[in-house]
N, C-alpha and C positions, 0 to 999 in steps of 0.2 A: 437508692442514693439520696432521695429526698423524702424519707419516711415521715409520717404524721406524728404529732405529739411532741415534737422537739421544742424545748424552751427557747424563747427569743434571746439571741446572743449575737455579738459581733463576730463575724467570721471573715478572715482574710482569704480571698480567693487564691488558690494555689497559683504561684507564678510558674506558668508553663510556656514554652516557646510556641505560641499559637500560630506564628507566621511559618513554622515548620510543619504544621499539620495540614493534611488535606481535609476536605469538608466531611468525609466519612468518619475520619478519626475524631473530628470536633463534635460531630453529632453524638458519637459514642461517649466522649468525655463529658459533654454537657447534658446528656440524656434528653435529646430533643430531635424531632423530625423537622427538617427545614421546609418541608412541603405543607405541613399543617401548623407548625409552631407549638407553643405550650398551650395547655388547657388553662382556663381561669383558675382552677383549683391548684394546678402545679405552680402557676405564677404567684398565687397567694402564699403557698407554702414556702417558696423560695424567698419571697419578700420577708417572711418571718425569720428565715435563717440568715439572710444576708443584710437585711435592713434596707432602709430607704436609700435611693440613689442620690445622695447629696453630700456636700462637703460639710463635715462636722467641725465644730470648734472655731469657725471663722466668722461668726456672726458679729453684728455691731454691738460693742459694749454699751452697757446702760449709761444713762446720763449721770447716775450716782458714781459709777466707777471713773468716768472721765473727770468728775468734780474732785474725787479723792486724789486722782493722779495729779491734779493741779496743786493740791495742798501738801502732797507727800514729798517735800524736799526740805532739807535742813534749814535753809534761810527762812522759809515761810514758817516753819515750826518755831524758830527763834523769835520771829516777829509776833506770833501768837502768844508766846510766853511773855514777850514785852508788853503786850496788851493787857494780859492778866496782872502783871506787876503794876502797870500804870493805873489800872482800876483799883488795885489794892491800896495804892497811895493817893488815890483820888485825883490823879493828874488827868482830867477829862480831855484836855486839849491834845496831849500826847497820845492818849488812847484813841481819840477820834482820828487823828492823822494816820496812825499806824493801821487802824481798821480800814480806812479809806484806801490805803496802799494795797492791803491784802485783797480787798474786794475788787479793786481795779485789775490787779494782776490775775486773780482767779477768773474774773469775768472775761477778760481778753483771751486768756488761754483756753478757757472752757468753750467760748463761742467759736474759736478757730477750729479746735479739734472736733467739736460736735458737728460742725458744718462739714468737715472733711470726712468724718465717719458716715454721715448721711450720704455723701457722694459715693463713698466706697460701697455702702450698702446697695445703692442703686446700680452700681457696676456689677455687683455680685448677682443681681437679679436679671442681668442681660444675658440670659440663656434661654434656649427653646423651652417653653412651658409644657409643651405636649410633644409626643412622638407617635408615629404610625408603626404599629407592630402587627404581627400575624399570630392570632390565637385561635385554636380550634378550626383552622382553615379559613378564617375571616380576618380581613384587615379592620383594625379598630384603632382609635386614637386614645392614648392613655397619658396621664401626667408623667413627665419625664422622671420624676422622683420614684415612680412605681416600676421602672424598668428593672429587670432581674437577669442574671446570667442564664443564657439559654433562649432568651427572647429573640425572635427574628424581627429585625428592624428594617424599615424602608427609609432610604435616603434620597433626597433630590435637591436640586440647586436651591440655595438659600437656607437650607436646614442647618441648625447647630446640632452636631452629633451628640446624642444624649449619654453615650457610654462607650467604652472601648469595645470594638467589635471586629470580627474576622469577616472580610468580604468573601462572598461566594458567587455573586452575580453582579457585574458592573457594565455600565454603558456610558463610555466617555466620561468617567468620573474623575474629578479633580477636587482636592480639598486644600484649604488654607491652614497650615500647621505652624504658622509663625510663632504663636505663643508657646509652642512646645519645643520646636527644633530650631527656631530662628531663621528658617528659610523664608525669604520674602515672596517667592513665587509659589503659586499653587502646585501641589504635587499630583501627578497623574497616578491613578491607582490601577491595580491588577488583581486577578484572583490566583495567580501563580503561587506555588508553594516553594519555599526557600529551604536550603539545607543548613545554612550557617546559623547555629544557635545564638552566637554572639553578635549577630547583625545589628548595627546601630539603629536606634529608634527611627531616625529619619529615612532609613533604607527599607524599613518594613512596610513596603507599599501595598501589601495585601491586607493591611490593618487600617482601621480608621479609629481616631481617638476622641475621647470625650472633650467637649468644648471647642473642638475645631469646627470650621465652617465649610460646607459643601459649596464650591464656587461654580461647579459645572457638572452636568450629567446626572445620572441616578444609579442606585445600587440597592442590593439586598445584602444583609450581613447578620451574623449571629453574635450576640453580645456575650462576652466572656469575663468582663470585669466592670464593676459599678462602684460609685461612691469613692471612698477612700482607697479602694483597691485599684482604681484606674491610674493611668500615668499622671494625670493632673492631680489626682488624690494623693499620690505618693509625694509629689512636690509640696502639696499643701501640708502633708504630715511633717515633712522636713522643716518647713517654715514654722510650724507650731512648736517643734522641738527646740528651735533656736529663737523662740519668741521673746525670751527674756534678754533683751539687748543690754550690752554693757553701757556704762555711762560714757558720755562723750568727754573729751578733754575739758571743754568749758564747764560741764557739770561737775567734773572732778575738782576743777580749780575753784568754782564757787563753793563747793562743800568744804574744801580745805580752808578757804578764806573765812567761811562761817565758823569753823572750829576755832580758828585763830582769834576772830573777833569775840567769840564767846569767852575764850580764855582771857582776852584783854578786859572784857566787861567784868568778869569775876575778879581779876587782879585789881581793877580800879576800885571795886567795892571794898576789897580787903585793905587797900592802901588808905582809903578814907576811914575805915573802921580802925586801922592801926594808928592813924594820926590822932584819933580821939581815944587812944588806949582801950579800944574795944568797948567803950562806954556808949552803947547804942541807944541814943535818944531818938525821938521822932524826927527832929531836924536833921540829925546825922543820917538816919535811915533814908529820908527823902532825898538828901543830897547824893548819897551813894547810889541809890537806885536810878535817880535822874542821870547821873554820870554814866552808869552802865548802859542805859537805854540810848544815850547820846552817841555811844561808840558804834552802835549798829546802824548801817546805812539803809534806812527804811525804803528809800526810793530806788535802790540798785536793782532789786528783783523786778520792779515794775518797768524800769528802763530796758532791761534785758528782754522782757516779754514783749514790750511794745516794739522794740527794734526788730525782733523776730517776726512779729505779726505784720509789720510793714514789708518785710522780706517775702512773707507768704503772699501778701496782697500783690506785690510786684510779679511774683512767679505766676499767680493766678491769671494775670493779664496776658501772660505768655502761654496760657493753657496747660500749665503744670500744676498737678495736685500734690500738696504736701500734707501728709496725714498727721504728722507730729511736728511740733515746733522745733524740737531738738534736732530734727533731721537737717535743718537749715545749716547747721555748723558743718556737716559733712558735704552738703551741696556747695557751700561757700568755699571749700578747700579744693574743689575740682577745677582744674585748668584745661584738661583735654578729655574728650570722650572717645574711646576707641571702640570700633565696631568691626564685625567680621566682613568677609568679602561680599556678603549679600546686602550690606548697607541697611540692615534692619533698623538701626537707630537714626538713619538719616533719610529714610524714604517713607515718612508718615506712618510708620508702624508704632513708634513710641515718641512721645514729645517730652523733652526735658528743658 
């Protein structure tokens, strides 16, 4: 099943109803003996096949990407074009004012998003860095990223579960699965086998899932899914697929206004040129360009960014993290927050 010499590749672990399998069937499926665990060579080979036990594609973007994101909007691009024109006609004052607005807007937006990304990066690292596993009959501590399907893992109170696993020995075990199922109370676990293949995730109490926390007891389990193949990984994958968010109504309105103003600026230049019978002299050109630049509200984008930044600062005082400034528009339109019967959103599980 795990022969040598295979090239490194990403393999999605087959989705099987592990909650419906008894431990003997699972040992056969994963080619492991739960009394001795994997050998170091088996673990190394499986790591080559399945890859590291980590979430891919969710790392913190570089400072350069955040900077580009601040500049990549129509109004800013028009202002940059206005700066180039101002320099071309040697209108240093106008150029300096517009540059100041661009720098202020970019600096505020960059500082806010960079700080938020650093906070998000810290949250990503809030996982158990090591796990206790059984290999060649001995308990050893390994980095959580090195866990592989077939590893026998030990769980005890306070541990963050390193990967999705099937429990085969439990002692008064309870885990907090709020991040996955929304249940506010810890879930008691069992080793019983279930028959219902379509059993909801929250009812598969003979399984333990990656990134959940052991609140009580201890257990032994066999890992069957790691990294992006785990339940948390599947959620991360869906989020990555929808990562390209649509523009907000405010962004669309600003883009529409930018196009209108650009059209007005061009029309103003044509009117000036037409009034002079298209005899474009230096004085006429300077007047036309100056009029075009005057139609563009240089301070608007800075006002919008500063207003959003103040909103982010206010939310931060309430212990709410806003990753992107544009998210404020959606938050600002919320009047009520509805939660399920567990009260997950109202009992210190999430703060908005």
